[in-house]
DRENDO-1510 file (C-alpha; in Angstrom, 1 decimal, always signed):
<recs>
REC; n; res; u; v; w
REC; 1; MET; -0.2; -0.1; -0.1 .
REC; 2; ALA; +2.7; +2.2; +0.9 .
REC; 3; GLU; +4.4; +2.1; -2.3 .
REC; 4; HIS; +1.3; +3.2; -4.6 .
REC; 5; LEU; +0.7; +6.1; -2.0 .
REC; 6; SER; +3.3; +8.6; -4.4 .
REC; 7; GLN; +2.9; +12.4; -4.1 .
REC; 8; SER; +0.1; +12.6; -6.5 .
REC; 9; GLU; -1.7; +10.7; -3.8 .
REC; 10; LEU; -0.7; +13.1; -0.7 .
REC; 11; ASP; -1.5; +16.0; -2.7 .
REC; 12; TYR; -5.2; +14.4; -3.4 .
REC; 13; PRO; -5.9; +11.0; -2.0 .
REC; 14; PHE; -7.9; +9.1; -4.7 .
REC; 15; LYS; -7.0; +5.9; -4.2 .
REC; 16; LEU; -8.4; +6.3; -0.4 .
REC; 17; LEU; -11.6; +7.9; -1.8 .
REC; 18; GLU; -12.1; +4.3; -3.8 .
REC; 19; TYR; -11.4; +2.7; -1.0 .
REC; 20; PHE; -14.2; +4.6; +1.1 .
REC; 21; ASN; -16.7; +4.5; -1.3 .
REC; 22; GLY; -15.9; +0.8; -2.1 .
REC; 23; PHE; -19.0; -0.2; +0.1 .
REC; 24; ARG; -21.7; +1.9; -2.3 .
REC; 25; ILE; -19.9; +0.3; -5.8 .
REC; 26; SER; -20.7; -3.4; -4.1 .
REC; 27; LYS; -24.4; -2.1; -2.8 .
REC; 28; VAL; -24.9; -0.8; -6.8 .
REC; 29; ILE; -24.2; -4.3; -8.3 .
REC; 30; PHE; -26.0; -5.9; -5.3 .
REC; 31; SER; -28.8; -3.9; -6.1 .
REC; 32; ALA; -29.0; -4.4; -9.8 .
REC; 33; CYS; -29.0; -8.2; -8.9 .
REC; 34; GLU; -31.7; -8.5; -6.2 .
REC; 35; LEU; -34.2; -6.3; -8.6 .
REC; 36; GLY; -33.5; -8.1; -12.1 .
REC; 37; VAL; -31.9; -5.9; -13.9 .
REC; 38; PHE; -29.3; -7.8; -15.7 .
REC; 39; ASP; -32.1; -10.8; -16.2 .
REC; 40; LEU; -34.2; -8.2; -18.1 .
REC; 41; LEU; -31.8; -6.6; -20.0 .
REC; 42; LEU; -30.4; -9.6; -21.1 .
REC; 43; GLU; -33.8; -11.5; -21.9 .
REC; 44; SER; -34.5; -7.8; -24.3 .
REC; 45; PRO; -34.2; -8.2; -27.9 .
REC; 46; GLU; -33.1; -4.0; -27.8 .
REC; 47; PRO; -32.0; -1.5; -25.5 .
REC; 48; LEU; -34.4; -0.4; -22.7 .
REC; 49; SER; -35.3; +3.4; -21.1 .
REC; 50; ALA; -35.5; +3.5; -17.6 .
REC; 51; ARG; -39.3; +4.2; -17.8 .
REC; 52; HIS; -39.0; +1.0; -19.5 .
REC; 53; VAL; -37.0; -0.6; -17.0 .
REC; 54; ALA; -38.5; +0.9; -13.6 .
REC; 55; ARG; -42.8; -0.7; -14.9 .
REC; 56; GLU; -41.1; -3.9; -15.8 .
REC; 57; LEU; -39.3; -4.2; -12.3 .
REC; 58; SER; -42.2; -2.1; -9.9 .
REC; 59; THR; -39.3; +0.8; -9.1 .
REC; 60; SER; -39.5; +4.6; -9.4 .
REC; 61; VAL; -38.3; +6.1; -12.7 .
REC; 62; ASP; -35.9; +8.4; -10.9 .
REC; 63; GLY; -34.0; +6.0; -8.8 .
REC; 64; MET; -33.7; +3.6; -11.6 .
REC; 65; GLU; -32.2; +5.9; -13.8 .
REC; 66; ARG; -29.5; +6.7; -10.9 .
REC; 67; LEU; -28.8; +3.2; -10.9 .
REC; 68; LEU; -28.5; +2.4; -14.3 .
REC; 69; ASP; -25.9; +5.4; -14.8 .
REC; 70; ALA; -24.1; +4.1; -11.8 .
REC; 71; LEU; -23.7; +0.9; -13.7 .
REC; 72; VAL; -22.9; +2.5; -16.8 .
REC; 73; GLY; -20.1; +4.5; -14.9 .
REC; 74; MET; -18.8; +1.3; -13.8 .
REC; 75; GLU; -18.4; +0.0; -17.3 .
REC; 76; ILE; -21.5; -2.9; -16.4 .
REC; 77; LEU; -23.8; -1.6; -18.8 .
REC; 78; GLU; -23.7; +0.4; -21.9 .
REC; 79; VAL; -26.0; +3.6; -22.5 .
REC; 80; GLU; -26.8; +5.1; -26.1 .
REC; 81; THR; -29.3; +7.8; -27.3 .
REC; 82; THR; -32.4; +7.4; -29.3 .
REC; 83; ASP; -34.7; +10.1; -30.2 .
REC; 84; GLY; -33.6; +12.1; -26.9 .
REC; 85; THR; -33.9; +9.2; -24.7 .
REC; 86; ALA; -31.3; +7.5; -22.9 .
REC; 87; VAL; -31.3; +3.4; -23.4 .
REC; 88; TYR; -29.5; +0.9; -21.5 .
REC; 89; SER; -28.3; -2.6; -22.5 .
REC; 90; SER; -25.9; -5.2; -20.8 .
REC; 91; THR; -22.4; -5.5; -21.4 .
REC; 92; ASP; -21.0; -9.2; -22.4 .
REC; 93; VAL; -19.2; -9.5; -18.9 .
REC; 94; ALA; -22.8; -8.4; -17.1 .
REC; 95; ASN; -24.2; -11.1; -19.5 .
REC; 96; LEU; -22.1; -13.8; -18.3 .
REC; 97; TYR; -21.6; -13.2; -14.9 .
REC; 98; LEU; -24.6; -11.4; -13.6 .
REC; 99; ALA; -27.4; -12.5; -15.3 .
REC; 100; LYS; -28.8; -15.3; -13.7 .
REC; 101; GLY; -29.4; -17.4; -17.0 .
REC; 102; SER; -25.7; -17.9; -18.0 .
REC; 103; GLY; -23.9; -21.2; -17.0 .
REC; 104; LYS; -20.9; -19.0; -15.5 .
REC; 105; SER; -23.6; -16.7; -13.2 .
REC; 106; LEU; -22.3; -15.5; -10.1 .
REC; 107; HIS; -25.9; -14.4; -9.1 .
REC; 108; ASP; -26.2; -16.6; -6.0 .
REC; 109; MET; -22.9; -15.7; -5.1 .
REC; 110; ILE; -23.7; -11.9; -5.2 .
REC; 111; ILE; -27.2; -12.7; -3.2 .
REC; 112; TYR; -25.3; -14.0; -0.8 .
REC; 113; GLN; -22.8; -11.5; -0.3 .
REC; 114; SER; -25.7; -8.9; -0.3 .
REC; 115; GLN; -28.3; -10.7; +2.0 .
REC; 116; THR; -25.7; -12.5; +4.7 .
REC; 117; ILE; -22.2; -11.6; +4.4 .
REC; 118; TYR; -23.0; -7.5; +4.1 .
REC; 119; PRO; -25.2; -7.6; +7.6 .
REC; 120; LEU; -22.2; -9.2; +9.2 .
REC; 121; TRP; -19.7; -6.8; +8.3 .
REC; 122; ASN; -21.9; -4.0; +9.6 .
REC; 123; ASN; -20.5; -5.3; +13.2 .
REC; 124; LEU; -16.9; -6.1; +12.1 .
REC; 125; VAL; -15.7; -3.2; +14.3 .
REC; 126; ASP; -17.3; -5.5; +17.0 .
REC; 127; ALA; -15.5; -8.4; +15.8 .
REC; 128; VAL; -12.1; -6.8; +15.6 .
REC; 129; ARG; -12.7; -6.1; +19.3 .
REC; 130; GLU; -13.9; -9.1; +20.6 .
REC; 131; GLY; -12.0; -11.8; +18.3 .
REC; 132; LYS; -14.8; -13.7; +17.6 .
REC; 133; ASN; -18.1; -13.9; +14.5 .
REC; 134; GLN; -20.8; -11.9; +14.7 .
REC; 135; ASN; -23.8; -14.1; +14.2 .
REC; 136; GLU; -25.1; -13.3; +17.8 .
REC; 137; LYS; -25.6; -9.9; +17.1 .
REC; 138; THR; -26.2; -9.9; +13.5 .
REC; 139; PHE; -28.7; -13.0; +13.3 .
REC; 140; GLY; -29.7; -13.7; +17.0 .
REC; 141; LEU; -27.9; -17.3; +16.7 .
REC; 142; PRO; -25.2; -18.2; +19.3 .
REC; 143; PRO; -21.5; -17.9; +18.2 .
REC; 144; GLU; -20.2; -21.4; +18.7 .
REC; 145; ASP; -22.3; -23.2; +16.0 .
REC; 146; VAL; -21.5; -21.5; +13.1 .
REC; 147; PHE; -23.1; -23.9; +10.4 .
REC; 148; GLN; -26.2; -23.1; +12.2 .
REC; 149; ALA; -26.2; -19.7; +11.2 .
REC; 150; VAL; -25.2; -20.9; +8.0 .
REC; 151; TYR; -28.1; -23.1; +7.3 .
REC; 152; ARG; -30.4; -21.4; +10.0 .
REC; 153; SER; -33.2; -22.2; +7.3 .
REC; 154; GLU; -33.6; -23.8; +4.0 .
REC; 155; GLU; -33.9; -20.3; +2.3 .
REC; 156; GLU; -30.2; -19.6; +3.6 .
REC; 157; MET; -28.8; -22.9; +3.2 .
REC; 158; LEU; -29.7; -22.6; -0.4 .
REC; 159; LYS; -27.6; -19.0; -0.5 .
REC; 160; PHE; -25.2; -20.4; +1.0 .
REC; 161; MET; -25.0; -23.7; -1.4 .
REC; 162; GLY; -25.6; -21.0; -4.4 .
REC; 163; LEU; -22.7; -19.5; -3.2 .
REC; 164; MET; -20.2; -22.1; -3.3 .
REC; 165; ASN; -21.6; -23.7; -6.5 .
REC; 166; SER; -20.8; -20.3; -8.4 .
REC; 167; SER; -17.2; -20.2; -6.6 .
REC; 168; TRP; -16.4; -23.7; -8.4 .
REC; 169; ILE; -18.3; -22.9; -11.7 .
REC; 170; LEU; -15.8; -20.3; -11.9 .
REC; 171; ASP; -12.5; -21.3; -10.1 .
REC; 172; GLY; -13.0; -25.4; -9.9 .
REC; 173; HIS; -11.3; -26.2; -13.3 .
REC; 174; ASP; -8.0; -24.7; -12.6 .
REC; 175; ILE; -8.1; -26.1; -8.4 .
REC; 176; ALA; -8.7; -29.6; -10.0 .
REC; 177; THR; -5.8; -29.2; -12.8 .
REC; 178; ALA; -3.5; -27.4; -10.3 .
REC; 179; PHE; -1.7; -31.0; -9.8 .
REC; 180; ASN; -1.5; -33.6; -11.9 .
REC; 181; LEU; -4.0; -36.1; -9.2 .
REC; 182; SER; -4.7; -38.8; -12.0 .
REC; 183; CYS; -2.8; -41.1; -9.9 .
REC; 184; PHE; -5.8; -40.9; -7.3 .
REC; 185; GLN; -7.9; -43.7; -8.2 .
REC; 186; THR; -11.1; -42.7; -5.2 .
REC; 187; ILE; -11.2; -39.0; -4.3 .
REC; 188; VAL; -13.9; -38.2; -1.7 .
REC; 189; ASP; -14.8; -33.8; -1.9 .
REC; 190; LEU; -15.6; -33.6; +1.9 .
REC; 191; GLY; -18.1; -30.9; +2.0 .
REC; 192; GLY; -18.2; -30.9; -1.4 .
REC; 193; CYS; -21.8; -29.1; -0.9 .
REC; 194; THR; -23.7; -28.5; -4.7 .
REC; 195; GLY; -20.8; -31.0; -6.4 .
REC; 196; ALA; -19.9; -28.4; -8.7 .
REC; 197; LEU; -16.0; -28.9; -7.5 .
REC; 198; ALA; -16.2; -32.8; -7.6 .
REC; 199; ARG; -17.5; -32.6; -11.1 .
REC; 200; GLU; -14.8; -30.4; -11.8 .
REC; 201; MET; -12.4; -33.3; -10.3 .
REC; 202; ALA; -14.1; -35.9; -12.8 .
REC; 203; LYS; -13.9; -33.8; -15.7 .
REC; 204; ALA; -10.1; -33.6; -15.7 .
REC; 205; TYR; -9.7; -37.5; -14.1 .
REC; 206; PRO; -12.4; -39.6; -15.8 .
REC; 207; SER; -10.6; -42.9; -14.5 .
REC; 208; SER; -10.9; -42.0; -11.1 .
REC; 209; SER; -14.2; -42.6; -9.1 .
REC; 210; VAL; -15.5; -39.1; -7.3 .
REC; 211; THR; -17.8; -38.9; -3.9 .
REC; 212; VAL; -19.5; -35.5; -2.4 .
REC; 213; PHE; -19.6; -36.1; +1.4 .
REC; 214; ASP; -21.6; -33.9; +3.2 .
REC; 215; LEU; -24.2; -33.4; +5.8 .
REC; 216; LEU; -27.8; -35.6; +5.2 .
REC; 217; PRO; -29.8; -31.8; +4.3 .
REC; 218; VAL; -26.9; -30.7; +2.5 .
REC; 219; VAL; -26.8; -34.2; +0.2 .
REC; 220; GLU; -30.8; -33.6; +0.0 .
REC; 221; THR; -30.7; -30.1; -1.1 .
REC; 222; ALA; -28.2; -30.6; -3.8 .
REC; 223; GLN; -30.3; -33.5; -5.1 .
REC; 224; LYS; -33.0; -31.5; -5.5 .
REC; 225; HIS; -31.7; -27.9; -6.5 .
REC; 226; PHE; -28.2; -28.7; -7.9 .
REC; 227; SER; -28.5; -32.1; -9.9 .
REC; 228; GLN; -27.3; -33.2; -13.3 .
REC; 229; GLU; -28.1; -35.4; -15.7 .
REC; 230; ASN; -25.4; -38.7; -16.3 .
REC; 231; ASP; -23.5; -37.4; -13.2 .
REC; 232; ALA; -20.4; -38.7; -13.0 .
REC; 233; VAL; -20.5; -37.8; -9.0 .
REC; 234; VAL; -22.0; -39.8; -6.2 .
REC; 235; PHE; -23.2; -38.3; -3.2 .
REC; 236; GLN; -22.9; -40.0; +0.2 .
REC; 237; SER; -24.3; -38.2; +3.6 .
REC; 238; GLY; -22.3; -38.4; +6.9 .
REC; 239; ASP; -20.2; -36.1; +9.3 .
REC; 240; PHE; -16.8; -35.7; +8.7 .
REC; 241; PHE; -16.2; -34.3; +12.0 .
REC; 242; SER; -18.0; -36.9; +14.7 .
REC; 243; GLY; -18.4; -39.7; +12.2 .
REC; 244; GLU; -16.1; -41.8; +9.9 .
REC; 245; VAL; -15.3; -41.0; +6.7 .
REC; 246; PRO; -15.2; -43.0; +3.6 .
REC; 247; PRO; -12.1; -44.6; +2.1 .
REC; 248; ALA; -10.4; -42.5; -0.6 .
REC; 249; ASP; -7.0; -42.5; -2.1 .
REC; 250; LEU; -7.3; -38.5; -2.0 .
REC; 251; TYR; -9.5; -36.4; +0.6 .
REC; 252; VAL; -10.6; -32.9; -1.2 .
REC; 253; LEU; -11.0; -30.1; +1.4 .
REC; 254; ALA; -12.0; -27.1; -0.2 .
REC; 255; ARG; -12.8; -23.9; +2.0 .
REC; 256; ILE; -13.0; -26.2; +4.9 .
REC; 257; ILE; -10.0; -25.9; +7.0 .
REC; 258; HIS; -10.3; -21.7; +6.9 .
REC; 259; ASP; -13.6; -22.3; +8.8 .
REC; 260; TRP; -12.3; -23.8; +12.2 .
REC; 261; PRO; -9.8; -23.2; +14.7 .
REC; 262; GLU; -6.4; -24.8; +14.3 .
REC; 263; GLU; -7.1; -27.6; +17.3 .
REC; 264; LYS; -10.2; -28.7; +15.1 .
REC; 265; CYS; -8.1; -28.7; +12.1 .
REC; 266; LEU; -6.0; -30.7; +13.9 .
REC; 267; MET; -8.2; -33.2; +14.5 .
REC; 268; LEU; -9.8; -33.7; +11.3 .
REC; 269; LEU; -6.3; -34.0; +9.2 .
REC; 270; LYS; -5.4; -36.7; +11.9 .
REC; 271; LYS; -8.8; -38.6; +11.1 .
REC; 272; LEU; -7.7; -38.0; +7.5 .
REC; 273; TYR; -4.4; -39.0; +7.9 .
REC; 274; ASP; -5.0; -42.4; +9.8 .
REC; 275; ALA; -7.7; -43.1; +7.0 .
REC; 276; CYS; -5.4; -42.8; +4.3 .
REC; 277; LYS; -3.1; -45.5; +2.9 .
REC; 278; PRO; +0.4; -44.9; +2.3 .
REC; 279; GLY; +0.5; -42.6; -1.2 .
REC; 280; GLY; -2.8; -41.2; -0.2 .
REC; 281; GLY; -3.4; -37.9; +0.3 .
REC; 282; VAL; -5.1; -34.7; +1.1 .
REC; 283; LEU; -5.9; -31.8; -1.2 .
REC; 284; LEU; -6.6; -27.8; +0.7 .
REC; 285; VAL; -8.1; -25.4; -1.1 .
REC; 286; GLU; -7.6; -21.9; +0.4 .
REC; 287; ALA; -7.3; -18.5; -0.5 .
REC; 288; MET; -3.2; -18.6; +0.7 .
REC; 289; LEU; -1.7; -15.3; +2.1 .
REC; 290; PHE; +1.7; -14.1; +1.6 .
REC; 291; GLU; +4.5; -14.7; +3.8 .
REC; 292; ASN; +5.3; -11.4; +4.3 .
REC; 293; ARG; +1.8; -10.5; +5.3 .
REC; 294; ARG; +1.5; -7.8; +1.9 .
REC; 295; GLY; -1.5; -9.3; +0.5 .
REC; 296; PRO; -3.2; -10.5; -1.7 .
REC; 297; VAL; -6.1; -8.3; -0.8 .
REC; 298; THR; -8.7; -10.5; -1.3 .
REC; 299; ALA; -7.0; -13.0; +0.4 .
REC; 300; GLN; -6.5; -10.6; +3.8 .
REC; 301; ILE; -10.2; -9.7; +3.1 .
REC; 302; PHE; -11.4; -13.4; +3.1 .
REC; 303; SER; -9.7; -13.8; +6.7 .
REC; 304; LEU; -11.2; -10.7; +7.9 .
REC; 305; ASN; -14.5; -12.6; +6.9 .
REC; 306; MET; -13.3; -15.8; +8.4 .
REC; 307; LEU; -13.2; -13.4; +12.0 .
REC; 308; VAL; -16.7; -12.1; +11.1 .
REC; 309; GLN; -18.8; -15.1; +10.7 .
REC; 310; MET; -16.2; -18.3; +11.4 .
REC; 311; GLU; -13.8; -19.4; +13.9 .
REC; 312; GLY; -10.9; -19.9; +11.8 .
REC; 313; ARG; -8.5; -18.0; +9.3 .
REC; 314; GLU; -6.5; -18.0; +6.2 .
REC; 315; ARG; -2.9; -18.6; +6.1 .
REC; 316; PRO; +0.2; -18.6; +3.8 .
REC; 317; PRO; +2.0; -21.5; +2.9 .
REC; 318; SER; +3.7; -22.1; +5.7 .
REC; 319; GLY; +0.9; -22.0; +7.8 .
REC; 320; TYR; -0.6; -25.3; +6.1 .
REC; 321; THR; +2.3; -27.0; +5.7 .
REC; 322; SER; +2.9; -26.9; +9.7 .
REC; 323; ILE; -0.2; -27.9; +10.4 .
REC; 324; LEU; +0.0; -30.8; +7.6 .
REC; 325; ASN; +3.7; -31.9; +8.7 .
REC; 326; LYS; +2.2; -31.7; +12.5 .
REC; 327; ILE; +0.0; -34.9; +11.9 .
REC; 328; GLY; +2.4; -36.5; +9.8 .
REC; 329; PHE; +1.9; -35.4; +5.9 .
REC; 330; ARG; +4.8; -35.1; +3.7 .
REC; 331; ASN; +5.9; -33.4; +0.2 .
REC; 332; VAL; +3.5; -30.6; +0.7 .
REC; 333; GLN; +3.0; -28.7; -2.7 .
REC; 334; VAL; +1.7; -25.3; -3.0 .
REC; 335; CYS; +0.3; -24.0; -6.3 .
REC; 336; ARG; -1.0; -20.4; -6.4 .
REC; 337; THR; -3.6; -20.1; -9.6 .
REC; 338; GLY; -3.5; -16.6; -9.7 .
REC; 339; LYS; -7.3; -16.7; -9.2 .
REC; 340; SER; -9.1; -16.4; -6.3 .
REC; 341; TYR; -8.2; -20.1; -4.9 .
REC; 342; ASP; -5.2; -22.1; -4.1 .
REC; 343; ALA; -4.3; -25.6; -4.1 .
REC; 344; ILE; -2.1; -27.3; -1.5 .
REC; 345; LEU; -1.4; -31.1; -1.9 .
REC; 346; ALA; +0.3; -33.6; +0.7 .
REC; 347; VAL; +0.6; -36.9; +0.9 .
REC; 348; ARG; +0.7; -39.7; +3.8 .
</recs>
């Protein structure tokens, strides 16, 4: 950060002002998604006026015009003037990532960020003061049972699962191919949720069997709302903390370790180490910090999110190597994908 605060920034704090307004930028996108702006524009054969969009989405004309103009300024929408009237259309990026109908839609991720993460972050000051999550203050739920908050209703479970599904549609291929995993004949994705990452594994390694292992309500919801025809992935229900895990050559823990305090992580990894045969291993998927504490900012923000919502933290490569070595795993390899999530492979 310091090297970016040049003399011009001292003369006028452009970067700081951009950061100050970041929450407003997020809320513009969140609000447009919740209102259905991107879906309407995608489905329209021609650009639409603010009045037309407002009528279709039951909003004020003035408010919608301001929202659409902000999205144009952010280069998410396009605008042109026809017969003195401004008409709006979506960019290719908006059609691909912000409309519900796209195969790469991040709509579910955005709704979860807006309706669950955003309220939690209103209590970030208290999270920093207290060193614990803010589920009780935000949702009236006990801080010690984090997944009771995450899965507090069927609607909330679907939002969270939609978030996870969006994440792996976006990043799953890079994670599945970060290492050559073809030597592992049986792969179990623990806490695999909708199966989106497991499906990327199955595509990359068609000779391997891939199983999603998750809590019974999650498995039932995944099969009801996220199933696919001729699915190459098998679903199995259970609790990897309190029960046995299925036998496997490779256990995948994607965005699991960062949820929990170290003692609970060590307990889970010990269970997997004991379940592994020699040559078997674990693949951790997390947003890794730099060793020098200078980023990536995305991972640092994720670590703050673990404080405000869960019980864990993000770590640098040395942090993951340390906990894996404590259990007995060896040959720890790290792959930074350059995107949101990275991969750590270790074998027994």
